[in-house]
Steps between C-alpha positions, in 0.01 A plus 500: 500500500435404134133584540583839655746592219241393244241722665738794500593451134138470407417817691780697329384373162144603566606837614702556180215397283251716691740803483521456126123517452392717792213695347431709814863630504479569134173700518650715784824558316310589181285758685811651659681511161204663327485771775868611456491469121218748494734778619698695245763556771553476873729587776537321837699513818684165568650341794746218444636245750776260435540213752706191532451325832791254466742785414352746752422744228229762553496809283226755432470758217228735402448687174278591218402342166353684200352295220367575148427199279830287491704786634595551853716701739574317836679714754601319814747758619822294475408385151297649224380283206363667194345305208349651193416161339821496299778617722553447872715731717606389852627796693697476827506845660758424769743359241418766242460227241238411237481171308328504167371190328238376253181368656502125492149388441602135545650561842343337804572812705176633626398850408314674784301704254336181364401339825133485369601278208759278649261195543421482125827336378683213659305467824255267666273661760334385819235670709586474879207678659433828675733687729550851623784736397528821706138449608367455146327169397693342209507197277835312534631335177824316436663508160735217429725507199473218241882490460659298766821705479331838512669771698197523737318179617188699616334831498239571766249779414229665711205651316239712684152348487325834492655651176751238372801718571834345574611556859828316493695223326797291628751329283691201638831403329701180522772630749252588775437866415148650528420819318181659611345803322210687673299779328376790709405822324366434146413773248340374170503686162767751614649721230865388452751683274701271272824631660401283802578193297849598384832578655705799381858491631519880449268538799739300723846682501787251565291183432689207348323354205547124443341412164438124479311500173 
């Protein structure tokens, strides 16, 4: 039993070290990041799945994200998040409520607009091999946060081999939730008006404004 446990501990340690210095994963992530950073702006259709097997949770949402630099507008129907780099608005159409807050750059909360940069700070990465996503051959990479008490203990990302585009990423939190984002339609360098990245209550009659700044 002691030999078995020692072997397991050794294997885990080796995997952690390898993940920290995985040059193949790093080169793929760098190529992916360079691709998306070359765009002035982009718009994409998203599908989001939330599952928790132990709790019997299975929810599915679809929506659209518009991105320009650090600014983004994420519309998932039941919730709209608008971020102009300084201020973030969270609008709940059904409740006719919008929360306004400062952007917390030190927050561990993941910004969907910066999925192509997430690996650069606070993560180790591990190349797992090739697999198919919706019939497309992808490289599979796990990102593991360096902080042991991070909100998410793993992020799995699939990057298309042919053009380094992100097909999907899944975030695993510590209470059993899995958040999967899949990209379908993608339009690079689309012209986006600055009004896309702000929320004007005047355009939403009856909305309750909750200013948390």
